[in-house]
Each structure stands twice: as C-alpha cells, then as structure tokens.
C-alpha positions, 0 to 999 in steps of 0.5 A, a space after each residue: 500499500 505504500 504506493 496509493 499514500 497519499 494518491 488522493 492527495 491534492 492542493 484543492 482549496 474548499 470555500 470557508 462558508 461550504 466548510 463551515 456549513 458542511 462541519 455544523 450539518 455534519 456535527 448535528 447530524 452526528 449529535 442526533 444517531 450518536 444519542 438516539 441510535 448508539 444502540 442500535 445492533 445495525 447502525 453502530 458499526 457504520 456510526 464507529 465507521 462514521 466517527 473517525 477521521 479528517 479531511 474534506 473528503 472525510 466530511 463529504 464522505 461522512 454527511 452521506 454517511 449519515 443522510 443514509 442513516 436518517 433514512 434508514 431510522 427515520 422514525 426514531 431519527 423524525 422525534 428527536 426534537 432537539 438536532 433534527 431539521 428537516 432540510 439535514 438530509 438534502 443539504 448534506 447530500 448537497 454540499 457533500 456532493 460540492 465538497 467532492 465536485 470541487 475536489 474531484 476537479 483538480 485531482 491529479 491523473 495519479 489521484 483520479 487513477 486511484 479513486 477510480 480504482 478505489 470506486 471499482 473495489 468498492 462497487 466489488 466488494 459490496 456485490 459479494 458481499 452478502 454472498 461472502 456473509 450467507 457462506 460465512 454464517 452456513 459454515 458457524 451455523 452451530 456457532 451462537 455468537 456468530 449468528 449474533 454477529 450483525 451486518 450493517 447492509 444485510 440484517 434485514 435480509 437475515 431476519 427474512 432469511 430466519 423467518 423462512 428456515 423457521 416457515 419451513 421447519 413448522 411446515 415441514 412439522 405439520 405434513 410429515 409427522 416429524 416434529 422438533 429441529 430435525 422437521 426444517 433439516 435433511 434428517 427430518 426430510 430423510 425421516 419424513 421419506 422412511 415413515 
C-alpha cells in the first residue's frame, strides 16, 4: 500500500462557507445519531466507521453516511426535538456533492486513477459481500456468537432468511409427522420419506 499512500491528496481549496456549513450539518447529524441510535445493532458499526477521520473528503463521506442513516431510521430521527432539522438530509447530500466535485476537479492523473480503482473495488466488494457472509454464516451456523454478529447492510435480509427457515421447519412438522428441530433439516426430510 505504500505506493497508494497520498494518491488522493490534492491541493484543492474549498470555500470556507461550504466547509463551515458542512461541519455544522455533520455535527448536528452526528449528535442525533450518536444519542438516538448508539444502541441499534445494525447502525452502531456504521457510526463507528463514520466517527473517526479528518479532512474534507472524510467530511463529505460522513455527510453521505449520516444521510443514509437518517433514511434508514426516519421514524427515530424525526422524533428527536433537539437536533433534527427537516432539510438536513437533502442539504447534507448537496454539500457532500459540492465538496466531492470541487475536490475531484483538481485530481492529478495518478489521483484520478487511484480514485477510479477505489470506486471499482468498493462496487465489487458490495456485490460480493452478501454471498460471502451467507457462506460464513452457514459454516458457523452452530456457533451462537457468529449468528449474533450482525451485518451493517444485511441484517434485514438475514432476518427474512431466518424467518423463512422457521416457516419451512414448521411446515415440515405439520405434514410429515416429524416434529421439533429435525423437521426442517435434511435428517427431517429423510425421516419423512421413511415414514
């Protein structure tokens, strides 16, 4: 990674008013999310990712991250009377877009190449994550600790999968005479063929 160090560094200067407003909006959104959603197991990893960091690019990415959290937990966010502002999501996206555009406009060829590679790798990672996580959960299916560890992106999907397994298990128990935990397993299917 030493060759990539500093590849996205730029000498771009952002307008002070833009950075000031972005910092204000990000601070308000962060305070709301940290107070209201710190105990939410699906949001906590995202908050941990957004918390550290410095620089204008990090500020823009934080604004986009908090805007996404606001959309995911709109009901909780809107109930906050101290930090919630109705236009914060749209404004955060506008500010982040303006910052990224100004920073990207002055990228060197090396920085442009590094940024394009970063976007490609991130896209591939997002596409493959669900599949790899499913395989990992299957491998560690008898480990209760592994089952509890949530995913930032996939927790709702995992919940649906678990609910589907439960329905199949119950459905198998009704028609086959096989009851209990064996009903939805391959052992239960073998038992139902025998009986």
